[in-house]
C-alpha positions as CSV (number, residue, x, y, z in Angstrom):
1,M,54.9,-9.6,17.1
2,S,56.5,-12.9,14.8
3,E,54.7,-15.7,13.8
4,R,55.3,-18.6,15.9
5,R,56.6,-21.7,14.3
6,R,53.9,-24.3,14.3
7,I,54.8,-28.1,15.1
8,I,53.1,-31.2,14.9
9,V,53.4,-33.5,17.8
10,A,52.6,-37.2,16.9
11,T,53.1,-39.8,19.8
12,A,50.9,-42.1,21.3
13,D,52.2,-41.5,24.6
14,A,50.2,-39.5,26.4
15,F,52.8,-38.3,29.2
16,E,56.2,-38.2,26.3
17,G,53.2,-35.5,24.3
18,A,52.5,-33.8,27.1
19,A,55.9,-33.2,27.9
20,I,56.7,-32.0,24.9
21,Y,54.1,-29.9,24.4
22,D,54.6,-28.0,27.7
23,G,58.0,-27.7,26.6
24,L,57.7,-26.5,23.1
25,S,55.2,-24.2,24.7
26,A,57.6,-22.7,27.3
27,H,60.1,-21.6,24.7
28,G,57.7,-20.2,22.4
29,F,56.6,-22.8,19.7
30,E,52.8,-23.7,18.9
31,P,53.0,-27.4,19.4
32,V,49.9,-29.1,18.1
33,W,49.8,-33.2,19.5
34,R,48.0,-35.9,18.5
35,S,47.7,-39.3,19.7
36,T,47.0,-40.9,16.9
37,T,48.5,-41.4,13.1
38,Q,45.0,-40.5,11.6
39,A,44.7,-37.4,13.8
40,A,48.2,-36.0,12.9
41,A,47.9,-36.8,9.4
42,D,44.6,-34.9,9.2
43,E,46.4,-31.9,11.4
44,M,48.8,-31.9,9.0
45,R,46.8,-31.5,5.7
46,S,44.7,-29.0,7.4
47,R,46.7,-26.3,7.7
48,P,50.6,-25.6,6.9
49,F,53.1,-26.5,9.4
50,D,56.9,-25.3,10.1
51,L,58.1,-29.2,11.9
52,L,57.2,-32.8,12.8
53,I,58.1,-34.6,15.6
54,A,57.0,-38.0,16.1
55,D,57.6,-41.6,17.4
56,A,59.7,-43.3,14.6
57,A,57.8,-46.4,14.7
58,F,54.5,-44.9,14.8
59,A,55.2,-42.1,12.2
60,L,56.6,-44.5,9.5
61,S,54.1,-46.8,9.9
62,G,51.2,-44.6,9.4
63,G,52.9,-42.5,6.7
64,L,53.2,-39.4,8.1
65,Q,56.6,-39.0,6.8
66,D,55.1,-38.2,3.3
67,E,52.1,-35.7,4.7
68,G,53.1,-31.9,3.8
69,R,56.1,-32.7,1.6
70,P,54.1,-31.8,-1.4
71,R,53.0,-28.7,0.1
72,N,56.8,-28.1,1.1
73,P,59.5,-30.8,0.1
74,L,61.7,-29.2,3.0
75,T,59.5,-29.3,5.9
76,P,62.2,-30.8,8.8
77,T,61.0,-34.1,10.8
78,I,62.4,-35.2,14.4
79,L,62.2,-38.8,14.7
80,I,62.2,-40.4,18.4
81,G,63.7,-44.0,18.3
82,D,65.2,-46.1,15.7
83,A,64.0,-45.0,11.8
84,G,66.1,-48.0,10.1
85,S,68.9,-47.7,7.8
86,G,68.0,-46.4,4.4
87,Q,64.6,-47.9,3.7
88,H,62.8,-44.4,4.0
89,V,64.4,-42.4,2.0
90,G,61.9,-39.3,1.4
91,L,63.4,-38.7,5.3
92,S,67.0,-38.1,4.1
93,G,68.4,-34.6,4.3
94,R,65.5,-33.0,6.2
95,T,65.3,-35.3,9.1
96,M,66.9,-35.8,12.2
97,Q,66.6,-38.7,14.7
98,L,66.9,-38.5,18.5
99,T,67.0,-41.4,20.4
100,P,65.0,-42.1,23.6
101,P,64.1,-41.1,26.4
102,V,63.8,-38.0,25.5
103,D,66.3,-35.3,26.7
104,H,64.3,-32.3,26.5
105,A,67.1,-29.7,26.7
106,M,68.5,-32.0,23.7
107,L,64.6,-31.9,22.1
108,T,64.7,-27.8,22.1
109,C,68.8,-28.3,20.4
110,F,67.4,-30.3,17.8
111,V,64.2,-28.2,17.4
112,T,66.2,-24.8,17.1
113,M,68.5,-27.0,14.2
114,A,66.1,-27.6,12.0
115,F,65.3,-23.8,11.5
116,L,68.8,-23.2,11.7
117,Q,68.9,-25.4,8.4
118,D,67.0,-22.7,6.7
119,K,69.4,-20.1,7.2
120,P,72.8,-21.0,4.6
121,V,76.1,-20.3,6.2
122,R,78.5,-22.0,3.6
123,R,79.6,-18.7,1.7
124,S,83.0,-20.8,0.0
125,V,83.2,-23.2,-2.6
126,R,82.9,-26.7,-1.2
127,K,86.2,-29.2,-2.3
128,P,85.3,-32.7,-2.4
129,V,88.1,-34.6,-1.2
130,N,89.5,-38.4,-0.8
131,R,87.5,-39.7,1.9
132,Y,89.6,-38.4,4.7
133,Q,89.4,-40.4,8.0
134,A,88.5,-38.2,11.2
135,L,87.4,-38.9,14.6
136,V,83.6,-37.6,15.4
137,N,82.9,-37.7,19.0
138,G,85.7,-40.6,19.5
139,V,83.9,-42.5,16.2
140,H,86.0,-43.3,13.5
141,A,84.2,-41.7,10.3
142,H,85.4,-40.0,6.9
143,I,85.4,-36.4,5.5
144,L,83.7,-36.2,2.3
145,D,84.3,-32.5,1.3
146,V,85.2,-28.9,3.0
147,S,85.0,-26.0,3.1
148,A,86.3,-22.8,4.8
149,E,83.1,-22.4,7.0
150,G,83.0,-26.3,7.5
151,L,82.7,-29.8,6.2
152,R,80.5,-32.9,5.1
153,L,81.2,-35.9,6.6
154,E,80.0,-39.7,6.8
155,M,79.4,-41.6,9.7
156,P,79.9,-45.2,9.5
157,G,76.6,-47.5,8.8
158,D,76.8,-49.5,11.7
159,H,76.8,-45.8,14.1
160,R,73.1,-45.7,16.5
161,G,71.8,-42.6,16.8
162,A,71.8,-38.8,15.9
163,L,75.0,-36.8,16.5
164,P,74.3,-34.2,18.9
165,P,73.5,-30.5,17.6
166,S,77.0,-29.5,18.3
167,F,80.0,-32.1,18.4
168,A,83.8,-32.7,18.4
169,V,85.7,-33.8,15.0
170,R,89.7,-34.5,14.8
171,V,91.2,-34.8,11.7
172,P,94.8,-36.7,12.4
173,I,96.1,-36.0,8.7
174,A,96.3,-32.4,9.4
175,D,96.9,-32.6,13.5
176,L,93.3,-30.8,14.2
177,A,90.9,-31.1,16.3
178,F,87.9,-28.5,16.8
179,T,84.1,-28.2,17.5
180,V,81.4,-27.4,15.2
181,R,77.7,-27.2,14.6
182,R,75.5,-29.3,12.9
183,M,73.4,-27.8,10.2
184,W,71.8,-30.7,8.5
185,T,72.1,-34.6,8.3
186,Q,71.1,-37.3,5.6
187,P,70.6,-40.8,6.5
188,A,72.0,-43.7,5.8
189,S,70.4,-45.2,2.1
190,S,70.9,-47.5,-0.7
191,R,73.7,-45.2,-2.2
192,V,74.9,-43.7,1.2
193,R,77.1,-46.1,2.8
194,G,76.3,-44.0,6.3
195,A,74.6,-41.0,7.5
196,W,75.9,-37.8,6.2
197,Y,76.2,-34.9,8.3
198,G,77.1,-31.2,7.0
199,A,78.8,-29.0,9.9
200,V,80.4,-25.8,10.5
201,L,83.2,-24.8,12.5
202,S,81.8,-23.4,16.1
203,Q,83.2,-21.8,19.0
204,N,86.6,-22.5,18.0
205,R,89.8,-20.7,19.0
206,T,91.2,-17.8,16.5
207,G,94.2,-20.1,15.6
208,V,92.2,-23.2,15.2
209,A,89.7,-21.3,12.7
210,Q,93.1,-20.2,11.0
211,A,94.5,-24.0,10.9
212,W,91.3,-25.1,9.1
213,R,91.3,-22.7,6.3
214,S,95.1,-23.1,5.8
215,F,94.2,-26.4,5.5
216,V,91.4,-26.5,2.9
217,D,93.8,-24.2,1.0
218,T,95.9,-26.7,0.7
219,V,94.2,-30.1,0.3
220,S,94.3,-32.3,-2.0
221,V,90.5,-31.8,-4.3
222,V,89.5,-34.8,-6.3
223,G,86.4,-34.7,-9.2
224,E,87.3,-31.2,-9.8
225,D,85.8,-31.6,-13.0
226,S,82.2,-32.1,-11.9
227,G,82.2,-28.5,-10.2
228,T,81.4,-27.7,-6.8
229,L,79.2,-30.1,-4.9
230,V,75.3,-29.4,-4.2
231,R,73.1,-31.4,-1.7
């Protein structure tokens, strides 16, 4: 039998904590709910864990974002509520934000995506581009780099809330529209104008995927001397 993923749930709201606990248990995870920051921190120190789900203000005020990271700096976090924009750099690439009230189907998707981030998908070179304009679920954004499998994009600094696990992208310059699956998130910070997202093409017609690869093959590249970008 495969080992169950251990998830720390840190929220002072007993109703919310119980609902999250029951939902995660039903999907085969091993949730551990703690209602104080001290109890959550003690639990995180006592045994290895795979994911932290926490109320944003609750977690950040108690320093939970730092617990466990010396053991495993890639441990992902899902924050419920507003974590601010850029003042908590330690949360960067392995943190997702979920807007309350909690939709438990969406939370399950976020949990699944957090664990999928451990599995590399990109197999081709990532090509940096000149901030091409895009529409992401109808919101103006910029594409930062592309590969045959997907892209990295930047949402505007005033965009609130995290993008869902799957979202629509339109690239006017190439007359392309497609669906992508989010693989990682990096919130805005002092060095990043807006939140960054890495995503791969998902559930598109064969012709759409081929058109995207053709675009990637012919796109103008910037910063070639710096080599392939890595996250």
